[in-house]
mmCIF file of the C-alpha atoms, coordinates in Angstrom:
data_MODEL
# 
_entry.id   MODEL 
# 
loop_
_atom_site.group_PDB 
_atom_site.id 
_atom_site.type_symbol 
_atom_site.label_atom_id 
_atom_site.label_alt_id 
_atom_site.label_comp_id 
_atom_site.label_asym_id 
_atom_site.label_entity_id 
_atom_site.label_seq_id 
_atom_site.pdbx_PDB_ins_code 
_atom_site.Cartn_x 
_atom_site.Cartn_y 
_atom_site.Cartn_z 
_atom_site.occupancy 
_atom_site.B_iso_or_equiv 
_atom_site.pdbx_formal_charge 
_atom_site.auth_seq_id 
_atom_site.auth_comp_id 
_atom_site.auth_asym_id 
_atom_site.auth_atom_id 
_atom_site.pdbx_PDB_model_num 
ATOM 1   C CA . GLN A 1 1   ? 145.598 -17.830 -130.120 1.00 0.00 ? 1   GLN A CA 1 
ATOM 2   C CA . TYR A 1 2   ? 143.647 -20.912 -129.036 1.00 0.00 ? 2   TYR A CA 1 
ATOM 3   C CA . SER A 1 3   ? 146.054 -23.219 -130.859 1.00 0.00 ? 3   SER A CA 1 
ATOM 4   C CA . ILE A 1 4   ? 149.064 -21.548 -129.254 1.00 0.00 ? 4   ILE A CA 1 
ATOM 5   C CA . GLU A 1 5   ? 147.575 -21.893 -125.788 1.00 0.00 ? 5   GLU A CA 1 
ATOM 6   C CA . GLN A 1 6   ? 147.085 -25.617 -126.394 1.00 0.00 ? 6   GLN A CA 1 
ATOM 7   C CA . MET A 1 7   ? 150.845 -26.140 -126.767 1.00 0.00 ? 7   MET A CA 1 
ATOM 8   C CA . THR A 1 8   ? 151.331 -27.060 -123.102 1.00 0.00 ? 8   THR A CA 1 
ATOM 9   C CA . GLU A 1 9   ? 154.841 -28.512 -123.408 1.00 0.00 ? 9   GLU A CA 1 
ATOM 10  C CA . ILE A 1 10  ? 157.717 -27.697 -125.744 1.00 0.00 ? 10  ILE A CA 1 
ATOM 11  C CA . GLU A 1 11  ? 160.561 -30.201 -125.589 1.00 0.00 ? 11  GLU A CA 1 
ATOM 12  C CA . ASN A 1 12  ? 163.953 -28.751 -126.584 1.00 0.00 ? 12  ASN A CA 1 
ATOM 13  C CA . ALA A 1 13  ? 162.502 -25.252 -127.018 1.00 0.00 ? 13  ALA A CA 1 
ATOM 14  C CA . GLU A 1 14  ? 165.982 -23.726 -126.811 1.00 0.00 ? 14  GLU A CA 1 
ATOM 15  C CA . LEU A 1 15  ? 167.027 -25.697 -129.906 1.00 0.00 ? 15  LEU A CA 1 
ATOM 16  C CA . PHE A 1 16  ? 164.085 -24.254 -131.840 1.00 0.00 ? 16  PHE A CA 1 
ATOM 17  C CA . LEU A 1 17  ? 164.692 -20.672 -130.707 1.00 0.00 ? 17  LEU A CA 1 
ATOM 18  C CA . GLN A 1 18  ? 168.370 -20.877 -131.558 1.00 0.00 ? 18  GLN A CA 1 
ATOM 19  C CA . ALA A 1 19  ? 167.727 -22.366 -134.997 1.00 0.00 ? 19  ALA A CA 1 
ATOM 20  C CA . VAL A 1 20  ? 165.089 -19.854 -136.132 1.00 0.00 ? 20  VAL A CA 1 
ATOM 21  C CA . LYS A 1 21  ? 167.410 -16.991 -135.180 1.00 0.00 ? 21  LYS A CA 1 
ATOM 22  C CA . SER A 1 22  ? 170.324 -18.337 -137.200 1.00 0.00 ? 22  SER A CA 1 
ATOM 23  C CA . PRO A 1 23  ? 171.701 -15.821 -139.725 1.00 0.00 ? 23  PRO A CA 1 
ATOM 24  C CA . LYS A 1 24  ? 172.149 -18.762 -142.101 1.00 0.00 ? 24  LYS A CA 1 
ATOM 25  C CA . GLY A 1 25  ? 168.402 -19.381 -142.184 1.00 0.00 ? 25  GLY A CA 1 
ATOM 26  C CA . CYS A 1 26  ? 166.475 -22.336 -140.800 1.00 0.00 ? 26  CYS A CA 1 
ATOM 27  C CA . PHE A 1 27  ? 164.795 -25.233 -142.579 1.00 0.00 ? 27  PHE A CA 1 
ATOM 28  C CA . ILE A 1 28  ? 162.132 -26.948 -140.460 1.00 0.00 ? 28  ILE A CA 1 
ATOM 29  C CA . LEU A 1 29  ? 161.238 -30.497 -141.459 1.00 0.00 ? 29  LEU A CA 1 
ATOM 30  C CA . VAL A 1 30  ? 157.692 -31.472 -140.465 1.00 0.00 ? 30  VAL A CA 1 
ATOM 31  C CA . PRO A 1 31  ? 156.719 -35.053 -141.397 1.00 0.00 ? 31  PRO A CA 1 
ATOM 32  C CA . HIS A 1 32  ? 153.172 -36.407 -141.728 1.00 0.00 ? 32  HIS A CA 1 
ATOM 33  C CA . PHE A 1 33  ? 153.129 -37.174 -138.030 1.00 0.00 ? 33  PHE A CA 1 
ATOM 34  C CA . GLY A 1 34  ? 150.671 -36.440 -135.242 1.00 0.00 ? 34  GLY A CA 1 
ATOM 35  C CA . ASN A 1 35  ? 148.894 -33.071 -135.289 1.00 0.00 ? 35  ASN A CA 1 
ATOM 36  C CA . TRP A 1 36  ? 151.511 -31.376 -137.422 1.00 0.00 ? 36  TRP A CA 1 
ATOM 37  C CA . GLU A 1 37  ? 149.253 -28.643 -138.834 1.00 0.00 ? 37  GLU A CA 1 
ATOM 38  C CA . PHE A 1 38  ? 147.952 -27.681 -135.395 1.00 0.00 ? 38  PHE A CA 1 
ATOM 39  C CA . MET A 1 39  ? 151.330 -26.327 -134.305 1.00 0.00 ? 39  MET A CA 1 
ATOM 40  C CA . ASN A 1 40  ? 151.715 -23.894 -137.231 1.00 0.00 ? 40  ASN A CA 1 
ATOM 41  C CA . PRO A 1 41  ? 150.329 -20.946 -135.212 1.00 0.00 ? 41  PRO A CA 1 
ATOM 42  C CA . TRP A 1 42  ? 152.872 -21.647 -132.455 1.00 0.00 ? 42  TRP A CA 1 
ATOM 43  C CA . VAL A 1 43  ? 155.730 -21.711 -134.963 1.00 0.00 ? 43  VAL A CA 1 
ATOM 44  C CA . SER A 1 44  ? 154.453 -18.515 -136.581 1.00 0.00 ? 44  SER A CA 1 
ATOM 45  C CA . SER A 1 45  ? 154.407 -16.766 -133.210 1.00 0.00 ? 45  SER A CA 1 
ATOM 46  C CA . HIS A 1 46  ? 158.219 -16.987 -133.161 1.00 0.00 ? 46  HIS A CA 1 
ATOM 47  C CA . CYS A 1 47  ? 159.088 -16.362 -136.816 1.00 0.00 ? 47  CYS A CA 1 
ATOM 48  C CA . SER A 1 48  ? 157.616 -15.679 -140.264 1.00 0.00 ? 48  SER A CA 1 
ATOM 49  C CA . PRO A 1 49  ? 157.947 -19.024 -142.036 1.00 0.00 ? 49  PRO A CA 1 
ATOM 50  C CA . VAL A 1 50  ? 157.627 -19.643 -145.743 1.00 0.00 ? 50  VAL A CA 1 
ATOM 51  C CA . ILE A 1 51  ? 155.637 -22.867 -146.022 1.00 0.00 ? 51  ILE A CA 1 
ATOM 52  C CA . MET A 1 52  ? 155.537 -25.053 -149.122 1.00 0.00 ? 52  MET A CA 1 
ATOM 53  C CA . TYR A 1 53  ? 152.215 -26.719 -149.914 1.00 0.00 ? 53  TYR A CA 1 
ATOM 54  C CA . LYS A 1 54  ? 150.603 -28.604 -152.784 1.00 0.00 ? 54  LYS A CA 1 
ATOM 55  C CA . PRO A 1 55  ? 147.764 -26.512 -154.251 1.00 0.00 ? 55  PRO A CA 1 
ATOM 56  C CA . SER A 1 56  ? 144.381 -28.180 -154.629 1.00 0.00 ? 56  SER A CA 1 
ATOM 57  C CA . LYS A 1 57  ? 142.864 -28.505 -158.096 1.00 0.00 ? 57  LYS A CA 1 
ATOM 58  C CA . ASN A 1 58  ? 139.626 -27.187 -156.565 1.00 0.00 ? 58  ASN A CA 1 
ATOM 59  C CA . LYS A 1 59  ? 140.159 -23.417 -156.622 1.00 0.00 ? 59  LYS A CA 1 
ATOM 60  C CA . ALA A 1 60  ? 137.590 -22.689 -153.921 1.00 0.00 ? 60  ALA A CA 1 
ATOM 61  C CA . LEU A 1 61  ? 139.103 -25.304 -151.626 1.00 0.00 ? 61  LEU A CA 1 
ATOM 62  C CA . ASP A 1 62  ? 142.612 -24.087 -152.400 1.00 0.00 ? 62  ASP A CA 1 
ATOM 63  C CA . SER A 1 63  ? 141.647 -20.529 -151.505 1.00 0.00 ? 63  SER A CA 1 
ATOM 64  C CA . PHE A 1 64  ? 140.127 -21.688 -148.214 1.00 0.00 ? 64  PHE A CA 1 
ATOM 65  C CA . VAL A 1 65  ? 143.202 -23.743 -147.319 1.00 0.00 ? 65  VAL A CA 1 
ATOM 66  C CA . ARG A 1 66  ? 145.585 -20.885 -148.129 1.00 0.00 ? 66  ARG A CA 1 
ATOM 67  C CA . GLN A 1 67  ? 143.598 -18.438 -146.022 1.00 0.00 ? 67  GLN A CA 1 
ATOM 68  C CA . ALA A 1 68  ? 143.356 -20.859 -143.107 1.00 0.00 ? 68  ALA A CA 1 
ATOM 69  C CA . ARG A 1 69  ? 147.048 -21.716 -143.158 1.00 0.00 ? 69  ARG A CA 1 
ATOM 70  C CA . SER A 1 70  ? 148.379 -18.220 -143.715 1.00 0.00 ? 70  SER A CA 1 
ATOM 71  C CA . ARG A 1 71  ? 146.084 -16.159 -141.505 1.00 0.00 ? 71  ARG A CA 1 
ATOM 72  C CA . LEU A 1 72  ? 148.913 -15.831 -139.029 1.00 0.00 ? 72  LEU A CA 1 
ATOM 73  C CA . ASN A 1 73  ? 152.505 -14.768 -139.535 1.00 0.00 ? 73  ASN A CA 1 
ATOM 74  C CA . SER A 1 74  ? 153.381 -17.081 -142.430 1.00 0.00 ? 74  SER A CA 1 
ATOM 75  C CA . SER A 1 75  ? 153.520 -17.222 -146.228 1.00 0.00 ? 75  SER A CA 1 
ATOM 76  C CA . LEU A 1 76  ? 152.395 -20.159 -148.358 1.00 0.00 ? 76  LEU A CA 1 
ATOM 77  C CA . VAL A 1 77  ? 154.130 -20.967 -151.631 1.00 0.00 ? 77  VAL A CA 1 
ATOM 78  C CA . PRO A 1 78  ? 153.283 -23.750 -154.109 1.00 0.00 ? 78  PRO A CA 1 
ATOM 79  C CA . THR A 1 79  ? 155.480 -26.769 -154.735 1.00 0.00 ? 79  THR A CA 1 
ATOM 80  C CA . ASP A 1 80  ? 156.673 -25.489 -158.094 1.00 0.00 ? 80  ASP A CA 1 
ATOM 81  C CA . GLU A 1 81  ? 159.589 -23.432 -159.415 1.00 0.00 ? 81  GLU A CA 1 
ATOM 82  C CA . SER A 1 82  ? 158.211 -20.179 -158.005 1.00 0.00 ? 82  SER A CA 1 
ATOM 83  C CA . GLY A 1 83  ? 157.835 -21.783 -154.587 1.00 0.00 ? 83  GLY A CA 1 
ATOM 84  C CA . VAL A 1 84  ? 161.368 -23.160 -154.654 1.00 0.00 ? 84  VAL A CA 1 
ATOM 85  C CA . LYS A 1 85  ? 162.712 -19.709 -155.499 1.00 0.00 ? 85  LYS A CA 1 
ATOM 86  C CA . ALA A 1 86  ? 160.742 -18.188 -152.624 1.00 0.00 ? 86  ALA A CA 1 
ATOM 87  C CA . VAL A 1 87  ? 162.096 -20.733 -150.147 1.00 0.00 ? 87  VAL A CA 1 
ATOM 88  C CA . PHE A 1 88  ? 165.663 -20.273 -151.407 1.00 0.00 ? 88  PHE A CA 1 
ATOM 89  C CA . LYS A 1 89  ? 165.346 -16.498 -151.088 1.00 0.00 ? 89  LYS A CA 1 
ATOM 90  C CA . ALA A 1 90  ? 163.962 -16.808 -147.562 1.00 0.00 ? 90  ALA A CA 1 
ATOM 91  C CA . LEU A 1 91  ? 166.754 -19.111 -146.404 1.00 0.00 ? 91  LEU A CA 1 
ATOM 92  C CA . LYS A 1 92  ? 169.514 -17.040 -148.003 1.00 0.00 ? 92  LYS A CA 1 
ATOM 93  C CA . SER A 1 93  ? 168.196 -13.948 -146.237 1.00 0.00 ? 93  SER A CA 1 
ATOM 94  C CA . GLY A 1 94  ? 168.248 -15.698 -142.855 1.00 0.00 ? 94  GLY A CA 1 
ATOM 95  C CA . GLY A 1 95  ? 164.557 -16.579 -142.826 1.00 0.00 ? 95  GLY A CA 1 
ATOM 96  C CA . VAL A 1 96  ? 162.659 -19.731 -141.922 1.00 0.00 ? 96  VAL A CA 1 
ATOM 97  C CA . SER A 1 97  ? 160.995 -22.252 -144.213 1.00 0.00 ? 97  SER A CA 1 
ATOM 98  C CA . ILE A 1 98  ? 158.914 -25.355 -143.523 1.00 0.00 ? 98  ILE A CA 1 
ATOM 99  C CA . ILE A 1 99  ? 158.656 -28.441 -145.708 1.00 0.00 ? 99  ILE A CA 1 
ATOM 100 C CA . LEU A 1 100 ? 157.138 -31.912 -145.374 1.00 0.00 ? 100 LEU A CA 1 
ATOM 101 C CA . PRO A 1 101 ? 160.163 -34.135 -146.055 1.00 0.00 ? 101 PRO A CA 1 
ATOM 102 C CA . ASP A 1 102 ? 158.344 -37.453 -146.465 1.00 0.00 ? 102 ASP A CA 1 
ATOM 103 C CA . HIS A 1 103 ? 156.167 -36.808 -149.504 1.00 0.00 ? 103 HIS A CA 1 
ATOM 104 C CA . THR A 1 104 ? 156.454 -38.898 -152.674 1.00 0.00 ? 104 THR A CA 1 
ATOM 105 C CA . PRO A 1 105 ? 157.714 -36.502 -155.373 1.00 0.00 ? 105 PRO A CA 1 
ATOM 106 C CA . HIS A 1 106 ? 157.095 -36.450 -159.107 1.00 0.00 ? 106 HIS A CA 1 
ATOM 107 C CA . ASP A 1 107 ? 159.310 -38.505 -161.415 1.00 0.00 ? 107 ASP A CA 1 
ATOM 108 C CA . ASN A 1 108 ? 161.913 -35.767 -161.833 1.00 0.00 ? 108 ASN A CA 1 
ATOM 109 C CA . GLY A 1 109 ? 161.927 -34.686 -158.201 1.00 0.00 ? 109 GLY A CA 1 
ATOM 110 C CA . GLY A 1 110 ? 163.377 -37.638 -156.373 1.00 0.00 ? 110 GLY A CA 1 
ATOM 111 C CA . ILE A 1 111 ? 165.764 -40.542 -156.031 1.00 0.00 ? 111 ILE A CA 1 
ATOM 112 C CA . PHE A 1 112 ? 165.459 -43.953 -154.437 1.00 0.00 ? 112 PHE A CA 1 
ATOM 113 C CA . ALA A 1 113 ? 166.738 -43.958 -150.856 1.00 0.00 ? 113 ALA A CA 1 
ATOM 114 C CA . PRO A 1 114 ? 166.266 -46.318 -147.892 1.00 0.00 ? 114 PRO A CA 1 
ATOM 115 C CA . PHE A 1 115 ? 163.368 -45.798 -145.508 1.00 0.00 ? 115 PHE A CA 1 
ATOM 116 C CA . PHE A 1 116 ? 162.855 -48.504 -142.876 1.00 0.00 ? 116 PHE A CA 1 
ATOM 117 C CA . GLY A 1 117 ? 165.109 -50.732 -144.961 1.00 0.00 ? 117 GLY A CA 1 
ATOM 118 C CA . ILE A 1 118 ? 163.091 -50.320 -148.159 1.00 0.00 ? 118 ILE A CA 1 
ATOM 119 C CA . SER A 1 119 ? 164.315 -48.280 -151.114 1.00 0.00 ? 119 SER A CA 1 
ATOM 120 C CA . VAL A 1 120 ? 161.537 -45.720 -151.666 1.00 0.00 ? 120 VAL A CA 1 
ATOM 121 C CA . TRP A 1 121 ? 161.174 -42.763 -154.008 1.00 0.00 ? 121 TRP A CA 1 
ATOM 122 C CA . SER A 1 122 ? 162.271 -39.806 -151.893 1.00 0.00 ? 122 SER A CA 1 
ATOM 123 C CA . GLY A 1 123 ? 162.283 -36.062 -152.434 1.00 0.00 ? 123 GLY A CA 1 
ATOM 124 C CA . ILE A 1 124 ? 165.539 -34.258 -153.211 1.00 0.00 ? 124 ILE A CA 1 
ATOM 125 C CA . LEU A 1 125 ? 164.343 -30.668 -152.862 1.00 0.00 ? 125 LEU A CA 1 
ATOM 126 C CA . ALA A 1 126 ? 165.107 -30.273 -149.163 1.00 0.00 ? 126 ALA A CA 1 
ATOM 127 C CA . SER A 1 127 ? 168.596 -31.734 -149.542 1.00 0.00 ? 127 SER A CA 1 
ATOM 128 C CA . LYS A 1 128 ? 169.419 -29.501 -152.511 1.00 0.00 ? 128 LYS A CA 1 
ATOM 129 C CA . LEU A 1 129 ? 168.274 -26.375 -150.685 1.00 0.00 ? 129 LEU A CA 1 
ATOM 130 C CA . ILE A 1 130 ? 170.258 -27.358 -147.588 1.00 0.00 ? 130 ILE A CA 1 
ATOM 131 C CA . GLN A 1 131 ? 173.355 -27.897 -149.743 1.00 0.00 ? 131 GLN A CA 1 
ATOM 132 C CA . LYS A 1 132 ? 172.974 -24.535 -151.485 1.00 0.00 ? 132 LYS A CA 1 
ATOM 133 C CA . THR A 1 133 ? 172.213 -22.434 -148.415 1.00 0.00 ? 133 THR A CA 1 
ATOM 134 C CA . GLN A 1 134 ? 174.036 -24.273 -145.589 1.00 0.00 ? 134 GLN A CA 1 
ATOM 135 C CA . CYS A 1 135 ? 171.084 -23.381 -143.361 1.00 0.00 ? 135 CYS A CA 1 
ATOM 136 C CA . GLU A 1 136 ? 170.264 -24.801 -139.956 1.00 0.00 ? 136 GLU A CA 1 
ATOM 137 C CA . VAL A 1 137 ? 167.934 -27.823 -140.038 1.00 0.00 ? 137 VAL A CA 1 
ATOM 138 C CA . ILE A 1 138 ? 165.622 -29.089 -137.302 1.00 0.00 ? 138 ILE A CA 1 
ATOM 139 C CA . MET A 1 139 ? 162.578 -31.352 -137.133 1.00 0.00 ? 139 MET A CA 1 
ATOM 140 C CA . LEU A 1 140 ? 159.291 -30.559 -135.409 1.00 0.00 ? 140 LEU A CA 1 
ATOM 141 C CA . SER A 1 141 ? 156.441 -32.806 -134.339 1.00 0.00 ? 141 SER A CA 1 
ATOM 142 C CA . CYS A 1 142 ? 153.241 -32.314 -132.359 1.00 0.00 ? 142 CYS A CA 1 
ATOM 143 C CA . VAL A 1 143 ? 151.150 -34.932 -130.536 1.00 0.00 ? 143 VAL A CA 1 
ATOM 144 C CA . HIS A 1 144 ? 148.481 -34.996 -127.855 1.00 0.00 ? 144 HIS A CA 1 
ATOM 145 C CA . HIS A 1 145 ? 150.131 -34.524 -124.476 1.00 0.00 ? 145 HIS A CA 1 
ATOM 146 C CA . PRO A 1 146 ? 150.381 -37.813 -122.537 1.00 0.00 ? 146 PRO A CA 1 
ATOM 147 C CA . SER A 1 147 ? 148.612 -36.140 -119.607 1.00 0.00 ? 147 SER A CA 1 
ATOM 148 C CA . GLY A 1 148 ? 145.598 -35.408 -121.784 1.00 0.00 ? 148 GLY A CA 1 
ATOM 149 C CA . ASN A 1 149 ? 146.161 -31.689 -121.323 1.00 0.00 ? 149 ASN A CA 1 
ATOM 150 C CA . GLY A 1 150 ? 146.771 -29.990 -124.653 1.00 0.00 ? 150 GLY A CA 1 
ATOM 151 C CA . PHE A 1 151 ? 149.598 -30.870 -127.007 1.00 0.00 ? 151 PHE A CA 1 
ATOM 152 C CA . LYS A 1 152 ? 153.318 -31.517 -126.846 1.00 0.00 ? 152 LYS A CA 1 
ATOM 153 C CA . VAL A 1 153 ? 155.697 -30.095 -129.431 1.00 0.00 ? 153 VAL A CA 1 
ATOM 154 C CA . THR A 1 154 ? 159.064 -31.812 -129.779 1.00 0.00 ? 154 THR A CA 1 
ATOM 155 C CA . VAL A 1 155 ? 162.063 -30.210 -131.448 1.00 0.00 ? 155 VAL A CA 1 
ATOM 156 C CA . ASP A 1 156 ? 164.643 -32.692 -132.737 1.00 0.00 ? 156 ASP A CA 1 
ATOM 157 C CA . LYS A 1 157 ? 168.079 -32.466 -134.237 1.00 0.00 ? 157 LYS A CA 1 
ATOM 158 C CA . VAL A 1 158 ? 168.424 -34.215 -137.577 1.00 0.00 ? 158 VAL A CA 1 
ATOM 159 C CA . GLU A 1 159 ? 170.981 -36.815 -138.603 1.00 0.00 ? 159 GLU A CA 1 
ATOM 160 C CA . PRO A 1 160 ? 174.361 -35.097 -139.234 1.00 0.00 ? 160 PRO A CA 1 
ATOM 161 C CA . ASP A 1 161 ? 174.581 -36.453 -142.795 1.00 0.00 ? 161 ASP A CA 1 
ATOM 162 C CA . VAL A 1 162 ? 171.622 -34.274 -143.764 1.00 0.00 ? 162 VAL A CA 1 
ATOM 163 C CA . TYR A 1 163 ? 174.298 -31.643 -144.445 1.00 0.00 ? 163 TYR A CA 1 
ATOM 164 C CA . SER A 1 164 ? 176.299 -33.939 -146.752 1.00 0.00 ? 164 SER A CA 1 
ATOM 165 C CA . LYS A 1 165 ? 177.250 -32.635 -150.187 1.00 0.00 ? 165 LYS A CA 1 
ATOM 166 C CA . ASP A 1 166 ? 176.396 -36.061 -151.598 1.00 0.00 ? 166 ASP A CA 1 
ATOM 167 C CA . LEU A 1 167 ? 172.722 -36.023 -152.559 1.00 0.00 ? 167 LEU A CA 1 
ATOM 168 C CA . LEU A 1 168 ? 171.922 -39.663 -151.778 1.00 0.00 ? 168 LEU A CA 1 
ATOM 169 C CA . THR A 1 169 ? 173.671 -39.427 -148.414 1.00 0.00 ? 169 THR A CA 1 
ATOM 170 C CA . SER A 1 170 ? 171.678 -36.325 -147.511 1.00 0.00 ? 170 SER A CA 1 
ATOM 171 C CA . VAL A 1 171 ? 168.325 -37.752 -148.629 1.00 0.00 ? 171 VAL A CA 1 
ATOM 172 C CA . THR A 1 172 ? 169.035 -40.983 -146.753 1.00 0.00 ? 172 THR A CA 1 
ATOM 173 C CA . ALA A 1 173 ? 169.800 -38.967 -143.619 1.00 0.00 ? 173 ALA A CA 1 
ATOM 174 C CA . ILE A 1 174 ? 166.508 -37.087 -143.916 1.00 0.00 ? 174 ILE A CA 1 
ATOM 175 C CA . ASN A 1 175 ? 164.658 -40.400 -144.245 1.00 0.00 ? 175 ASN A CA 1 
ATOM 176 C CA . LYS A 1 176 ? 166.546 -41.697 -141.214 1.00 0.00 ? 176 LYS A CA 1 
ATOM 177 C CA . SER A 1 177 ? 165.579 -38.594 -139.223 1.00 0.00 ? 177 SER A CA 1 
ATOM 178 C CA . VAL A 1 178 ? 161.919 -39.250 -140.042 1.00 0.00 ? 178 VAL A CA 1 
ATOM 179 C CA . GLU A 1 179 ? 162.419 -42.904 -139.090 1.00 0.00 ? 179 GLU A CA 1 
ATOM 180 C CA . ASN A 1 180 ? 163.817 -41.901 -135.709 1.00 0.00 ? 180 ASN A CA 1 
ATOM 181 C CA . LEU A 1 181 ? 160.697 -39.852 -135.032 1.00 0.00 ? 181 LEU A CA 1 
ATOM 182 C CA . ILE A 1 182 ? 158.309 -42.613 -136.101 1.00 0.00 ? 182 ILE A CA 1 
ATOM 183 C CA . ARG A 1 183 ? 160.063 -45.265 -134.015 1.00 0.00 ? 183 ARG A CA 1 
ATOM 184 C CA . ARG A 1 184 ? 159.319 -43.249 -130.871 1.00 0.00 ? 184 ARG A CA 1 
ATOM 185 C CA . ASN A 1 185 ? 155.584 -43.382 -131.525 1.00 0.00 ? 185 ASN A CA 1 
ATOM 186 C CA . PRO A 1 186 ? 154.607 -45.440 -134.613 1.00 0.00 ? 186 PRO A CA 1 
ATOM 187 C CA . SER A 1 187 ? 150.863 -44.946 -134.122 1.00 0.00 ? 187 SER A CA 1 
ATOM 188 C CA . GLN A 1 188 ? 151.218 -41.189 -134.672 1.00 0.00 ? 188 GLN A CA 1 
ATOM 189 C CA . TYR A 1 189 ? 152.550 -41.494 -138.210 1.00 0.00 ? 189 TYR A CA 1 
ATOM 190 C CA . GLN A 1 190 ? 149.990 -40.979 -140.957 1.00 0.00 ? 190 GLN A CA 1 
ATOM 191 C CA . TRP A 1 191 ? 150.501 -44.358 -142.611 1.00 0.00 ? 191 TRP A CA 1 
ATOM 192 C CA . ILE A 1 192 ? 147.442 -43.665 -144.764 1.00 0.00 ? 192 ILE A CA 1 
ATOM 193 C CA . TYR A 1 193 ? 149.712 -41.318 -146.711 1.00 0.00 ? 193 TYR A CA 1 
ATOM 194 C CA . LYS A 1 194 ? 151.124 -44.448 -148.416 1.00 0.00 ? 194 LYS A CA 1 
ATOM 195 C CA . ARG A 1 195 ? 154.808 -43.592 -148.150 1.00 0.00 ? 195 ARG A CA 1 
ATOM 196 C CA . PHE A 1 196 ? 155.745 -46.898 -149.824 1.00 0.00 ? 196 PHE A CA 1 
ATOM 197 C CA . LYS A 1 197 ? 153.658 -46.474 -152.968 1.00 0.00 ? 197 LYS A CA 1 
ATOM 198 C CA . LYS A 1 198 ? 156.769 -46.172 -155.169 1.00 0.00 ? 198 LYS A CA 1 
ATOM 199 C CA . CYS A 1 199 ? 159.538 -48.606 -154.257 1.00 0.00 ? 199 CYS A CA 1 
ATOM 200 C CA . GLU A 1 200 ? 162.601 -49.644 -156.227 1.00 0.00 ? 200 GLU A CA 1 
ATOM 201 C CA . HIS A 1 201 ? 162.328 -53.389 -155.679 1.00 0.00 ? 201 HIS A CA 1 
ATOM 202 C CA . LEU A 1 202 ? 158.667 -53.895 -154.773 1.00 0.00 ? 202 LEU A CA 1 
ATOM 203 C CA . GLN A 1 203 ? 155.428 -53.718 -156.702 1.00 0.00 ? 203 GLN A CA 1 
ATOM 204 C CA . ASN A 1 204 ? 152.630 -51.504 -155.384 1.00 0.00 ? 204 ASN A CA 1 
ATOM 205 C CA . VAL A 1 205 ? 152.255 -52.834 -151.840 1.00 0.00 ? 205 VAL A CA 1 
ATOM 206 C CA . TYR A 1 206 ? 148.866 -51.144 -151.414 1.00 0.00 ? 206 TYR A CA 1 
ATOM 207 C CA . GLN A 1 207 ? 147.078 -53.121 -154.127 1.00 0.00 ? 207 GLN A CA 1 
# 
């Protein structure tokens, strides 16, 4: 409840409410930006999202994280085949799912696509699920409110080509949607995540 009360401004709230009620299902893209985890309780107060996450190898830590993240109206599924099936089922039944679209996937889970003009290894899962389900897609972000009072959640439309049947076009559009968000407030992106650690034409830029 405390987290929800701290969401003092919701920009484009009507876009969010419309999307999560879509009979086609709703895919929410949440990049590594700002206080993205802090808004989960607010999202879960409006729907019952299925959230993909990467399990920790530490079982005790993994259990703690799962309990903390799912104590409200949400379900956590791992980033494996069982998780993909759960997300697909949720979307096909008109439900809501959340995914971080800017992670660096395993070798068989991505393609190279431009991100800030650099060809980086980019996930294909979101694009494939969007293609198969034809669900609604929006992007959410959460940052400290400029007034210093609580937090501001912003709901954004994604690039239209996210819905393309061509995989590279769709993945590129997702990257562009993340770019658009970062350009508004570069300091809020979690650059420590090392988004450029696998590039097509560059060696490891973090060495």
